[in-house]
C-alpha positions, 0 to 999 in steps of 0.5 A: 330511579338508577341507584348510584354505586356505593363504596364501602370501606371498612375500619381496618382498611382505613387504618391500613391506609393511614398507617405510616408503615404502609409507605415503607416498601415504597420508601425502601424501593426508592432509596434502593433505586437511588443507591443503585443509580449512585453506584452506576455513576461511580462505576461508569464515570469514575472507576471504569474510566480510571481503570481504562486510563491506567491500563492504556497508560501502563501498557503503552508506556511499557511497550513503547519505552522499554520500561520494566514492571518493577519500575512502576512502584518506584515511579509513584512519587514521580506521578504525584510530583508530575501531576502537581507540576504540570496540570496543563498536560495532565488535566487541561489538555485531556479535557480540551482534546476530549471535548474537541474530538469525542464531544464535537468531531465524533458526535457530528460524524455520527449525525452525518453518517446516520443519515448517510447509512440510513441508520443501518446496523450490524451485529457484533457478539450478539450486540446490535450496533449502528454502523454510523457509531462504529465508523465515527469512533474509528474515524475520530480515533484516526484523526486523534492519532494524526493530530499528534503529528503536530506534537512531533511524535514518531509513528509508534506514538501516533499509532498509540494515540490512535489506539487510545482514541479508540478506547476513549471513543468506546467509553464515550458511546457507552458511558457519556462524555465524562468517561473518556475525559476521566480516562484521558486524564489518568492516562496522561498523568500516568504515562507522562509521570512514568516517562518523567521518572525514567528520564530522571533516573537516566540523568 
């Protein structure tokens, strides 16, 4: 006869398995993992895009309008007033533009170019990036800048829009669709608010 293997479990082992303290490390690791996920979402989808939007809006406005840095603190009230008064330019327009350019144009360009370039990639600063990603981001940024011709913008403003579009495209590739939308909203609110403030000072 072939004897079946016997499994022996001692009383201390049973007590250890049934103890509520046995699950504590797993619970702690799960909680820590969730906290890390929340922190990453807050950083990538809110804080970083907001910082990029503020940087783009401030730098572009100062360079293009001849504004001085000391004017920025005085314009805070104008920013809030503008944001409440003109939600179309500050919120609705950025959402529509990002869904159109980064969400549709850039995404479809990437799919087409991936097949065209056969998933070729290049290395930039030790990071391997698909060639389709680079071309689709740059091409969409150019289209985005050119689209501002319809708004009657001059050459400098069109170039500035294209550079902003480049930053939004990178944000979309790195952090998803919410990131460029958030950055674009901050940029429009900041730059238009500052412009509104300076125009009111000159009247």
